[in-house]
C-alpha positions as CSV (number, residue, x, y, z in Angstrom):
1,M,-25.8,48.2,4.3
2,T,-22.6,46.1,4.2
3,G,-19.2,45.9,5.8
4,E,-18.5,48.8,8.1
5,S,-22.0,50.0,7.4
6,T,-23.5,47.6,10.0
7,I,-23.1,46.8,13.7
8,A,-21.5,43.4,14.3
9,G,-21.8,42.6,10.6
10,D,-25.6,42.7,10.3
11,D,-28.4,45.2,9.7
12,R,-29.4,45.9,13.3
13,L,-28.5,49.6,13.0
14,A,-30.8,50.1,10.0
15,G,-33.5,48.2,11.7
16,W,-33.3,50.1,14.9
17,V,-33.3,53.5,13.2
18,A,-36.2,52.5,10.9
19,E,-38.3,51.2,13.8
20,D,-37.6,53.9,16.3
21,F,-37.0,57.1,14.2
22,G,-38.9,56.3,11.0
23,L,-35.7,56.7,8.8
24,A,-35.0,54.3,6.0
25,L,-31.2,54.2,5.9
26,V,-29.5,53.1,2.7
27,A,-25.9,53.5,3.8
28,A,-23.9,54.1,6.9
29,E,-20.2,54.6,7.3
30,L,-18.5,54.1,10.6
31,V,-16.4,57.2,11.4
32,P,-13.7,57.8,14.0
33,Y,-15.2,59.3,17.2
34,G,-13.0,60.9,19.8
35,A,-11.6,59.1,22.8
36,D,-14.8,57.5,24.1
37,D,-14.4,53.7,23.7
38,A,-18.0,53.2,24.7
39,A,-19.4,55.1,21.7
40,R,-19.7,54.5,18.0
41,L,-20.7,57.0,15.4
42,W,-22.0,56.4,11.8
43,R,-22.5,58.9,9.0
44,A,-25.8,57.5,7.6
45,T,-27.8,58.4,4.5
46,D,-31.5,57.8,4.2
47,A,-33.6,57.0,1.2
48,D,-34.2,60.7,0.5
49,G,-30.5,61.5,0.4
50,A,-30.4,63.3,3.8
51,Q,-27.5,62.5,6.0
52,W,-27.6,61.8,9.7
53,A,-25.1,61.2,12.6
54,V,-26.2,58.0,14.2
55,K,-24.6,57.3,17.5
56,L,-24.5,54.2,19.7
57,S,-23.6,55.1,23.3
58,G,-22.7,52.4,25.8
59,G,-21.7,54.7,28.7
60,G,-22.3,58.1,30.3
61,T,-25.7,59.6,30.5
62,P,-28.2,61.1,28.0
63,A,-27.7,64.5,29.4
64,G,-26.1,65.8,26.2
65,L,-29.2,65.0,24.2
66,R,-31.4,66.7,26.7
67,V,-29.2,69.7,26.8
68,T,-29.0,70.2,23.0
69,A,-32.8,69.8,22.7
70,H,-33.3,72.3,25.4
71,L,-30.8,74.9,24.0
72,A,-32.0,74.5,20.4
73,A,-35.6,75.0,21.5
74,R,-34.6,78.3,23.1
75,G,-32.9,79.5,20.0
76,V,-29.3,79.2,21.0
77,P,-27.2,79.4,17.8
78,G,-24.8,76.7,16.8
79,I,-26.7,73.8,18.4
80,V,-28.0,70.8,16.5
81,A,-31.1,69.3,18.0
82,P,-31.5,65.5,18.0
83,L,-34.2,63.9,16.0
84,T,-37.0,62.5,18.2
85,T,-38.3,59.0,18.0
86,R,-41.8,58.2,16.7
87,D,-43.1,58.5,20.2
88,G,-41.3,61.7,21.0
89,R,-38.2,60.5,22.9
90,L,-34.7,61.8,22.3
91,W,-33.1,58.4,22.0
92,S,-34.0,54.7,22.0
93,V,-32.4,51.8,23.8
94,H,-31.2,48.5,22.4
95,E,-29.1,45.9,24.1
96,G,-28.5,48.3,26.9
97,R,-27.1,51.0,24.6
98,R,-28.6,54.3,23.5
99,V,-29.3,55.0,19.9
100,S,-29.6,58.7,18.9
101,V,-29.9,60.4,15.6
102,V,-28.8,64.0,14.8
103,P,-28.6,65.8,11.4
104,W,-25.2,65.4,9.9
105,L,-23.5,68.7,9.3
106,T,-21.6,69.3,6.1
107,A,-18.9,71.4,7.8
108,D,-15.2,71.4,8.4
109,R,-13.7,70.7,11.8
110,A,-12.1,73.8,13.4
111,F,-9.5,71.2,14.6
112,D,-8.3,71.0,11.0
113,G,-7.8,74.8,10.6
114,G,-9.8,77.5,9.1
115,M,-10.9,79.1,12.4
116,D,-10.6,82.8,11.5
117,V,-11.3,85.9,13.7
118,A,-15.0,86.0,12.7
119,H,-15.4,82.3,13.7
120,W,-13.9,83.0,17.1
121,R,-16.4,85.8,17.6
122,T,-19.2,83.6,16.6
123,Y,-17.9,80.9,18.9
124,G,-18.0,83.4,21.8
125,E,-21.6,84.2,20.9
126,V,-22.5,80.5,21.0
127,L,-21.0,79.9,24.4
128,A,-22.5,83.2,25.8
129,A,-26.0,82.1,24.7
130,T,-25.5,78.7,26.1
131,H,-24.4,80.1,29.5
132,A,-27.4,82.5,29.5
133,V,-30.0,79.7,29.2
134,A,-31.5,78.6,32.5
135,P,-31.9,74.8,32.8
136,T,-35.3,73.3,33.6
137,D,-35.6,71.6,37.0
138,E,-35.6,68.2,35.1
139,L,-32.4,69.1,33.3
140,A,-30.7,70.5,36.4
141,A,-31.5,67.2,38.2
142,L,-30.0,65.2,35.3
143,L,-26.8,67.2,34.7
144,P,-23.7,66.5,36.8
145,R,-23.0,69.5,39.1
146,E,-19.5,70.8,39.7
147,D,-18.6,70.3,43.3
148,H,-14.8,70.9,43.1
149,T,-13.9,67.5,44.6
150,H,-12.4,65.8,41.5
151,A,-12.3,62.6,43.5
152,A,-12.2,60.2,40.5
153,V,-9.4,62.2,38.8
154,G,-7.3,62.3,42.0
155,A,-7.7,58.6,42.6
156,A,-6.9,57.7,39.0
157,T,-3.8,59.9,39.0
158,R,-2.4,58.3,42.2
159,E,-3.0,54.8,40.9
160,T,-1.4,55.6,37.5
161,D,1.6,57.1,39.4
162,R,1.9,53.9,41.5
163,R,1.7,51.7,38.4
164,L,4.0,53.5,36.1
165,R,6.7,54.1,38.8
166,A,6.8,50.3,39.2
167,V,7.4,49.5,35.5
168,D,10.6,47.7,34.9
169,G,12.6,46.3,32.0
170,S,10.2,43.3,31.6
171,A,7.5,45.6,30.3
172,D,6.8,46.0,26.6
173,R,8.4,48.9,24.7
174,W,5.4,51.4,24.8
175,T,4.8,50.8,28.5
176,R,8.5,51.5,29.2
177,E,8.3,54.6,27.0
178,V,5.4,56.1,28.8
179,A,6.8,55.1,32.2
180,D,9.9,57.0,31.4
181,R,7.9,60.1,30.5
182,W,5.8,59.8,33.6
183,R,8.7,59.4,36.0
184,A,10.4,62.5,34.4
185,A,7.3,64.5,35.0
186,A,6.2,62.9,38.3
187,D,7.3,65.7,40.6
188,D,5.2,68.2,38.5
189,V,2.2,65.9,38.4
190,S,2.4,65.3,42.2
191,T,2.7,69.0,42.8
192,L,-0.2,69.7,40.4
193,L,-2.4,67.3,42.2
194,D,-1.6,68.7,45.6
195,R,-2.3,72.3,44.4
196,V,-5.5,71.3,42.7
197,D,-6.6,69.6,45.9
198,R,-6.0,72.8,47.8
199,L,-7.8,74.9,45.3
200,G,-10.8,72.5,45.4
201,A,-11.0,72.8,49.1
202,E,-10.9,76.6,48.8
203,L,-13.5,76.7,46.1
204,R,-15.9,74.5,47.9
205,D,-16.2,77.2,50.5
206,R,-17.0,79.9,47.9
207,P,-20.4,80.4,46.3
208,A,-20.5,79.7,42.6
209,D,-22.8,80.9,39.8
210,L,-23.5,77.6,38.0
211,V,-24.5,77.7,34.3
212,V,-25.0,75.1,31.7
213,C,-21.5,74.3,30.4
214,H,-20.5,72.2,27.4
215,G,-17.6,70.9,29.5
216,D,-15.3,70.1,26.5
217,P,-15.5,72.9,23.9
218,H,-12.2,72.6,22.3
219,L,-11.6,72.9,18.5
220,G,-12.2,69.3,17.9
221,N,-15.8,69.8,19.0
222,L,-16.4,72.9,16.7
223,L,-17.6,72.6,13.2
224,L,-17.4,75.5,10.6
225,D,-19.9,75.5,7.8
226,P,-19.6,77.4,4.5
227,D,-21.9,80.1,5.7
228,G,-19.6,81.1,8.5
229,R,-21.6,79.5,11.3
230,V,-19.9,77.7,14.1
231,W,-21.5,74.6,15.5
232,L,-20.7,73.2,18.9
233,I,-21.1,69.4,19.0
234,D,-20.6,66.4,21.3
235,W,-22.3,67.4,24.5
236,D,-21.6,64.2,26.4
237,D,-19.6,66.1,29.1
238,A,-22.3,68.8,29.7
239,V,-22.3,69.9,33.3
240,L,-23.7,72.6,35.6
241,A,-20.5,74.5,36.5
242,P,-19.0,78.0,36.8
243,R,-18.5,79.4,33.3
244,E,-14.7,79.1,33.8
245,R,-15.2,75.4,33.1
246,D,-15.7,76.3,29.5
247,L,-13.7,79.5,29.3
248,M,-10.5,77.7,30.2
249,F,-10.5,76.4,26.7
250,V,-10.1,79.9,25.4
251,V,-8.0,81.6,28.0
252,G,-4.8,79.9,26.8
253,G,-6.4,76.9,25.2
254,V,-5.8,73.3,26.1
255,L,-4.4,71.9,22.8
256,A,-0.6,71.8,22.7
257,F,-0.6,72.2,18.9
258,A,-3.2,74.9,18.8
259,P,-2.6,77.5,21.5
260,V,-5.1,80.4,21.4
261,T,-3.5,83.6,20.3
262,P,-4.3,87.0,21.9
263,A,-6.2,88.1,18.8
264,E,-8.3,84.9,18.8
265,Q,-9.0,85.4,22.5
266,A,-10.0,89.0,21.9
267,A,-12.3,88.0,19.1
268,F,-13.9,85.3,21.3
269,F,-14.7,87.8,24.1
270,A,-16.0,90.4,21.7
271,G,-18.6,87.8,20.9
272,Y,-19.0,86.5,24.4
273,G,-19.4,89.9,26.0
274,P,-18.0,91.5,29.2
275,V,-16.7,88.9,31.7
276,D,-14.0,88.8,34.2
277,P,-13.0,85.1,34.6
278,D,-11.9,84.1,38.0
279,P,-8.2,83.1,37.8
280,V,-8.5,80.7,40.7
281,R,-11.4,78.9,39.1
282,L,-9.5,78.8,35.7
283,A,-6.4,77.4,37.4
284,Y,-8.5,74.8,39.2
285,H,-10.3,73.6,36.0
286,L,-7.0,73.7,34.0
287,G,-5.3,71.6,36.7
288,V,-8.1,69.0,36.9
289,R,-8.2,68.7,33.1
290,A,-4.4,68.4,32.9
291,L,-4.4,65.6,35.4
292,D,-7.3,63.8,33.7
293,D,-5.7,64.0,30.3
294,I,-2.2,63.0,31.2
295,G,-3.4,60.1,33.3
296,S,-5.9,58.8,30.8
297,W,-3.6,59.0,27.8
298,A,-0.7,57.5,29.7
299,R,-2.9,54.6,30.7
300,D,-3.8,54.1,27.0
301,V,-0.1,53.9,26.1
302,A,0.4,51.3,28.8
303,D,-2.5,49.2,27.8
304,A,-1.0,46.2,26.0
305,D,-4.4,45.1,24.7
306,R,-4.7,48.2,22.5
307,P,-3.5,48.2,18.9
308,E,0.0,49.5,18.6
309,A,-1.0,52.4,16.4
310,E,-3.4,53.6,19.1
311,R,-0.6,53.4,21.7
312,V,1.8,55.3,19.5
313,R,-0.8,58.0,19.0
314,A,-1.5,58.2,22.7
315,L,2.3,58.5,23.4
316,K,2.5,61.5,21.1
317,I,-0.4,63.1,22.9
318,V,1.4,62.5,26.3
319,D,4.4,64.3,24.8
320,G,2.2,67.2,23.7
321,L,0.6,67.5,27.2
322,L,4.1,67.6,28.8
323,S,5.5,70.1,26.2
324,P,6.2,73.7,27.1
325,V,2.8,74.7,25.4
326,G,1.0,71.6,26.7
327,L,-1.8,71.5,29.2
328,V,0.3,70.3,32.1
329,S,2.6,73.3,31.5
330,L,-0.4,75.7,31.1
331,A,-1.8,74.5,34.4
332,R,1.5,74.9,36.2
333,D,1.9,78.4,34.8
334,A,-1.6,79.4,35.9
335,L,-0.8,78.3,39.4
336,R,2.5,80.1,39.3
337,D,0.7,83.3,38.3
338,L,-1.5,82.9,41.4
339,G,1.6,82.3,43.5
340,R,0.3,78.8,44.3
341,W,3.1,76.6,42.7
342,G,6.3,77.2,44.7
């Protein structure tokens, strides 16, 4: 293992995986992995030619590993179970970070196209089966529980608003660019936060049927294999929440460049089964997600320590979020449909 195949330029990755999981890795390629700066992912090959997704996690919780092991053991389709260590654990720990190993899927990302009507139906079946599985007491205690407070998102949004409103001509180009976008959208963002706060207070007084939710089941976390199966990956945001937490990704979608069409939505629910999503819960979760996304990507643009290419990419995502088909617009429209915007 050389070059990008190693951690910090040595063979610690191979040593850890051999010692803990009994796999002799002969190669490992570092691959791009989402927006989580605390995680690294390698596509590794062992001495027998099998391929594995080896992940090093420095933040969050191991809830996703426990969830996928639990769901796979109960026959939920589209779930890849993690490999266990020699002594039966789902991960090992080195230098304060978790090492986990999962079979590498030879599949295409739905994010890149190819998601046909049959895939959408299968996707619905996967989420329905997930939501139908009761968590063990241990898993329920480990998973975050939706409480409709969104305190961290609200605080981060207010701080980002304060910071970007204060940007002046002395800032670098990309900080000025994102500050201009933010100030142009500031009234909508402020209104969105106020309405989400109100919905949260309302929903805290209403009983909720909490199920195991993926928490982030957008197309970037779906893989399509040649046999037509749909795999739902990256369970780091797993949560006990109303099913609307997941269904908002289908009822309209959250990706500006890939809105869900009526035909795709119909195919999904043909697989998911009869359900009547609560529009108030959908609007709440859309709003929280919109605030979280616009704030986090705007902060990335304004982070002068990031490579310029990353800041440019983040600015494009901000533009998408604020576009007429972007998540901020979707959240606003959902609130308008409820009569909660004006």
